[in-house]
C-alpha positions as CSV (number, residue, x, y, z in Angstrom):
1,M,-31.9,27.4,13.8
2,D,-32.1,25.3,16.9
3,E,-33.8,28.1,18.6
4,N,-36.6,28.5,15.9
5,M,-39.6,27.1,17.7
6,Q,-42.0,27.4,14.8
7,E,-43.9,24.4,13.4
8,R,-42.1,22.2,10.9
9,Y,-43.6,20.0,8.4
10,V,-42.6,16.9,6.7
11,Y,-44.1,16.2,3.3
12,G,-45.1,13.0,1.5
13,I,-43.1,11.1,-1.0
14,S,-42.9,12.2,-4.7
15,T,-41.4,10.1,-7.4
16,P,-40.5,13.2,-9.6
17,E,-38.7,14.9,-6.6
18,T,-36.9,11.6,-5.7
19,A,-35.6,11.4,-9.2
20,K,-34.4,14.9,-9.1
21,F,-32.6,14.0,-5.8
22,A,-31.0,11.0,-7.5
23,A,-30.0,13.3,-10.3
24,T,-28.6,16.1,-8.2
25,M,-26.7,13.6,-5.7
26,A,-25.2,11.8,-8.7
27,F,-24.2,14.9,-10.4
28,A,-22.6,16.2,-7.1
29,S,-20.9,13.0,-6.7
30,R,-19.1,13.3,-10.1
31,V,-18.2,16.8,-9.7
32,L,-16.8,16.3,-6.1
33,K,-15.0,13.0,-6.7
34,P,-11.5,14.6,-7.3
35,Y,-11.8,16.9,-4.4
36,K,-13.9,15.2,-1.7
37,P,-13.8,11.5,-2.5
38,E,-15.6,10.4,0.8
39,D,-18.4,12.9,0.3
40,S,-18.5,11.7,-3.3
41,R,-19.1,8.1,-2.5
42,R,-21.8,9.1,0.0
43,Y,-23.7,11.1,-2.5
44,L,-23.4,8.4,-5.0
45,K,-24.8,5.8,-2.6
46,A,-27.7,8.2,-1.8
47,A,-28.5,8.5,-5.5
48,Q,-28.5,4.9,-6.2
49,L,-30.7,4.2,-3.2
50,A,-33.2,6.9,-4.6
51,W,-33.0,5.1,-8.0
52,H,-33.8,1.7,-6.3
53,Y,-37.0,3.2,-4.8
54,L,-37.9,4.5,-8.4
55,E,-37.3,1.1,-9.9
56,Q,-39.6,-0.4,-7.3
57,N,-42.2,2.3,-8.1
58,P,-42.3,2.7,-12.0
59,E,-45.4,4.9,-12.1
60,Q,-45.6,8.5,-11.1
61,Y,-46.8,8.9,-7.6
62,I,-47.1,12.1,-5.4
63,D,-48.4,11.9,-1.8
64,W,-50.1,15.3,-2.1
65,Q,-52.8,16.4,0.5
66,E,-55.0,19.3,0.2
67,D,-53.6,21.3,3.0
68,D,-50.0,21.0,1.6
69,D,-50.2,24.1,-0.3
70,S,-51.1,26.4,2.4
71,G,-47.9,28.3,2.5
72,S,-46.8,27.9,-1.2
73,G,-48.3,27.2,-4.6
74,P,-48.6,23.5,-5.6
75,Y,-45.6,22.0,-7.4
76,I,-47.7,19.5,-9.4
77,K,-50.1,19.9,-12.2
78,N,-52.7,22.5,-11.3
79,D,-54.9,25.2,-12.9
80,E,-51.7,27.4,-13.4
81,D,-49.2,24.8,-14.4
82,K,-50.5,22.4,-17.2
83,E,-47.4,21.4,-19.1
84,K,-47.1,18.0,-20.5
85,S,-44.1,17.1,-18.3
86,L,-46.2,17.5,-15.2
87,E,-48.3,14.6,-16.3
88,T,-45.3,12.3,-16.0
89,D,-42.1,11.8,-14.0
90,A,-40.3,10.5,-17.1
91,D,-38.4,13.8,-17.5
92,D,-37.1,13.6,-13.9
93,R,-36.2,9.9,-14.3
94,L,-34.3,10.7,-17.7
95,W,-32.2,13.3,-15.8
96,A,-31.4,10.8,-12.9
97,L,-30.5,8.1,-15.4
98,A,-28.1,10.5,-17.3
99,E,-26.4,11.5,-14.2
100,L,-26.1,8.0,-12.6
101,Y,-24.6,6.7,-15.9
102,L,-22.0,9.6,-16.1
103,A,-21.2,9.0,-12.4
104,T,-20.8,5.2,-12.5
105,S,-20.1,4.4,-16.4
106,K,-22.6,1.5,-16.0
107,D,-24.3,0.8,-19.1
108,N,-27.6,-0.5,-17.6
109,Y,-28.4,3.2,-16.7
110,L,-27.6,4.4,-20.4
111,D,-29.8,1.6,-21.7
112,Q,-32.6,2.4,-19.5
113,Y,-32.3,6.2,-20.5
114,F,-32.7,5.5,-24.1
115,S,-35.4,3.0,-23.5
116,L,-37.5,5.6,-21.7
117,Y,-36.4,8.5,-24.0
118,D,-39.0,10.8,-25.3
119,A,-37.7,13.7,-27.4
120,T,-41.0,15.7,-27.1
121,L,-40.1,16.2,-23.4
122,I,-37.0,18.2,-24.2
123,D,-37.5,21.9,-23.1
124,I,-35.9,24.6,-21.0
125,F,-34.5,23.4,-17.7
126,E,-36.7,24.1,-14.7
127,W,-38.5,22.4,-11.8
128,K,-41.3,21.3,-14.3
129,N,-39.0,19.6,-16.6
130,P,-35.3,19.1,-15.8
131,M,-34.6,16.5,-18.9
132,A,-32.5,19.0,-20.8
133,M,-29.8,19.0,-18.2
134,G,-29.2,15.3,-18.4
135,A,-29.4,15.3,-22.3
136,W,-26.7,18.1,-22.3
137,H,-24.3,16.3,-20.1
138,L,-24.7,13.1,-22.2
139,I,-23.9,15.0,-25.2
140,L,-20.7,16.2,-23.7
141,A,-19.8,12.4,-22.9
142,L,-21.2,10.2,-25.6
143,E,-20.1,9.6,-29.4
144,G,-21.8,8.2,-32.3
145,E,-25.4,7.8,-33.1
146,Q,-26.6,8.2,-29.5
147,R,-25.0,11.7,-29.3
148,E,-26.3,12.6,-32.8
149,R,-29.8,11.8,-31.6
150,L,-29.6,14.0,-28.7
151,V,-27.9,16.7,-30.7
152,K,-30.6,16.7,-33.2
153,D,-33.4,16.7,-30.7
154,L,-31.8,19.4,-28.7
155,K,-31.4,21.6,-31.9
156,S,-35.1,21.1,-32.7
157,I,-36.3,22.9,-29.5
158,A,-33.5,25.5,-29.7
159,D,-34.7,26.4,-33.2
160,K,-38.1,27.2,-31.8
161,Y,-36.8,29.6,-29.3
162,I,-34.5,31.1,-31.9
163,N,-37.4,31.8,-34.2
164,Q,-39.3,33.4,-31.3
165,S,-36.4,35.5,-30.5
166,Q,-36.2,36.7,-34.1
167,Q,-39.9,37.6,-34.2
168,S,-39.7,39.5,-30.8
169,P,-39.1,43.4,-30.9
170,F,-36.7,42.9,-28.0
171,G,-35.2,39.5,-29.1
172,V,-36.9,37.6,-26.3
173,A,-36.8,33.8,-26.9
174,N,-39.2,33.0,-24.2
175,Q,-42.8,34.2,-25.3
176,R,-44.5,32.7,-22.1
177,F,-45.1,35.5,-19.7
178,I,-46.1,33.6,-16.6
179,W,-44.7,33.3,-13.1
180,G,-41.0,33.3,-13.3
181,S,-40.8,34.4,-17.1
182,N,-37.4,36.0,-16.5
183,K,-35.9,32.5,-15.4
184,M,-37.5,31.0,-18.6
185,T,-35.9,33.6,-20.8
186,A,-32.5,32.8,-19.2
187,E,-33.0,29.1,-19.6
188,A,-33.9,29.6,-23.3
189,G,-30.8,31.4,-23.7
190,I,-28.7,28.5,-22.1
191,L,-30.5,26.0,-24.2
192,V,-29.7,27.8,-27.5
193,A,-26.0,28.0,-26.5
194,W,-26.0,24.3,-25.5
195,S,-27.4,23.5,-28.9
196,D,-24.5,25.6,-30.7
197,F,-21.9,24.1,-28.7
198,A,-23.2,20.5,-29.4
199,Q,-23.0,21.4,-33.0
200,G,-19.5,23.0,-32.7
201,K,-20.8,26.5,-33.9
202,S,-21.5,29.9,-32.6
203,S,-23.9,31.3,-35.1
204,N,-26.6,31.9,-32.5
205,H,-24.5,33.9,-30.1
206,S,-26.6,37.0,-30.8
207,T,-29.7,35.3,-29.7
208,V,-28.1,34.4,-26.4
209,Q,-26.8,37.9,-26.0
210,A,-30.4,39.2,-26.6
211,Q,-31.7,37.3,-23.5
212,I,-29.0,39.0,-21.3
213,N,-29.8,42.4,-22.9
214,Y,-33.5,41.9,-22.3
215,L,-33.1,41.0,-18.4
216,L,-30.5,43.8,-18.0
217,G,-32.6,46.6,-19.4
218,A,-33.3,46.2,-23.2
219,N,-37.1,45.7,-22.5
220,A,-40.4,47.6,-22.6
221,F,-39.6,49.2,-19.3
222,N,-36.0,50.3,-19.9
223,L,-35.5,48.6,-16.6
224,S,-32.9,46.3,-15.4
225,F,-34.7,43.2,-13.8
226,V,-31.5,42.7,-11.7
227,T,-31.4,44.8,-8.4
228,Q,-28.6,47.5,-8.6
229,A,-27.4,46.4,-11.9
230,G,-27.6,49.1,-14.5
231,T,-28.6,52.6,-14.5
232,Y,-32.3,51.9,-14.0
233,S,-33.0,48.7,-12.1
234,V,-35.6,47.0,-10.0
235,R,-35.9,49.0,-6.6
236,N,-38.9,47.5,-4.9
237,L,-37.9,43.9,-4.6
238,H,-40.4,41.6,-2.8
239,H,-38.1,40.4,-0.1
240,L,-39.2,40.3,3.5
241,Y,-35.7,41.7,4.9
242,R,-35.7,44.5,2.3
243,I,-39.2,45.4,3.1
244,A,-38.7,45.3,7.0
245,T,-35.3,47.1,7.1
246,G,-35.4,49.2,3.9
247,V,-31.9,47.9,3.1
248,S,-31.4,47.8,-0.7
249,L,-30.3,44.3,-1.7
250,P,-28.1,44.0,-4.8
251,G,-28.0,41.3,-7.4
252,Y,-31.4,39.7,-7.4
253,L,-33.1,38.6,-10.6
254,V,-37.0,39.2,-10.1
255,G,-39.5,36.9,-11.7
256,G,-40.7,39.4,-14.3
257,P,-43.6,39.8,-16.4
258,N,-46.6,37.6,-15.6
259,E,-49.8,37.9,-17.4
260,K,-51.8,36.3,-14.6
261,A,-50.4,38.6,-12.0
262,Q,-51.7,36.5,-9.1
263,A,-51.0,39.3,-6.5
264,D,-53.6,41.6,-8.2
265,I,-50.9,44.4,-8.3
266,A,-49.4,44.1,-11.9
267,P,-51.5,44.7,-14.9
268,K,-52.9,41.3,-16.3
269,N,-53.1,39.9,-19.7
270,M,-50.6,42.3,-21.4
271,G,-47.8,40.0,-22.2
272,M,-44.3,41.7,-21.7
273,L,-46.1,44.6,-20.2
274,S,-47.6,42.7,-17.1
275,Y,-45.0,43.8,-14.8
276,I,-44.7,46.5,-12.1
277,D,-41.8,47.4,-9.7
278,S,-43.8,47.0,-6.5
279,E,-42.8,45.1,-3.3
280,K,-46.4,44.0,-3.0
281,S,-46.4,42.3,-6.3
282,Y,-44.8,39.0,-5.3
283,A,-46.1,37.3,-8.5
284,V,-43.7,39.5,-10.6
285,N,-41.1,41.0,-8.1
286,E,-39.9,38.3,-5.9
287,F,-36.5,36.8,-6.3
288,A,-35.8,33.0,-6.1
289,I,-32.3,31.0,-5.9
290,D,-33.3,29.3,-9.2
291,Y,-33.8,32.6,-10.9
292,N,-30.3,33.8,-10.1
293,A,-28.9,30.5,-10.9
294,S,-30.3,30.7,-14.3
295,L,-28.9,34.1,-14.9
296,I,-25.5,32.9,-13.8
297,G,-25.8,29.9,-16.3
298,L,-26.7,32.3,-19.0
299,L,-23.8,34.6,-18.3
300,A,-21.6,31.7,-18.2
301,V,-22.6,30.2,-21.6
302,N,-22.3,33.6,-23.0
303,H,-18.7,33.9,-21.7
304,A,-18.1,30.4,-23.2
305,Y,-18.5,31.7,-26.8
306,F,-15.7,34.1,-26.2
307,R,-13.5,31.3,-24.8
308,Q,-14.4,29.2,-27.9
309,K,-14.6,26.2,-25.7
310,Q,-17.7,24.3,-24.2
311,P,-18.6,25.0,-20.5
312,E,-18.2,22.2,-17.9
């Protein structure tokens, strides 16, 4: 990396991303504490400093300049992404507060969490809205009325995805076929599983399994969306290394059906059918670390049903 002479860019401050940083560092601090206590303390300090900045800046702020998106799409509210959660950073702050409370056991973080809490923001975990992760971690730790409130609200959104799955020919819980729809499908399965575990039941395991089935081939294309997984799988991954060398790369989950098909290669406005296995169609056939993370999470919660215990 030290020999890379390309231009590098430093982007402006964002309260939503600062909150995500605080949450991630606090989460990492908690997980690593038994194994790397020095790193754990360092991460927690970073999380608390980030939260201090957020306390000094209570309103959402994003230092965005017009040229910032020249190499990527805008990760703010825009013509393509219009979700309610992008109008506020409350969802990001809620995740941060949950993780800070769990890392420190300080009640002031929990008090702030429920003061800011908005049940209408709970949805699948993604960059647009990470709130569900904090709610789930709190459910694992809390007791009494606070826990019951979170369980009830999580069940409410999980029921929406369960109903959508039951009405889908392939049992797909996510019915928004946009950029990264396969990630959303995986996260819908994870959310349904979390709701089941929170209630101490397993009645919706079939819904969770259906999301795995869809991603691995039980779909309109009879195609596994994970490279080299299954008899028929994605072959033309949009990946610069694969395109340049011709080397087939295994284990990558692609974005999947996208009605807007921004690369103008896949068919548009066809719901689940808005997909093509083409290396030129980055809008449906690119991979991403968070896509694979969601797939791994989905497989983990599915395995947890068989273990009859809640995942960590």
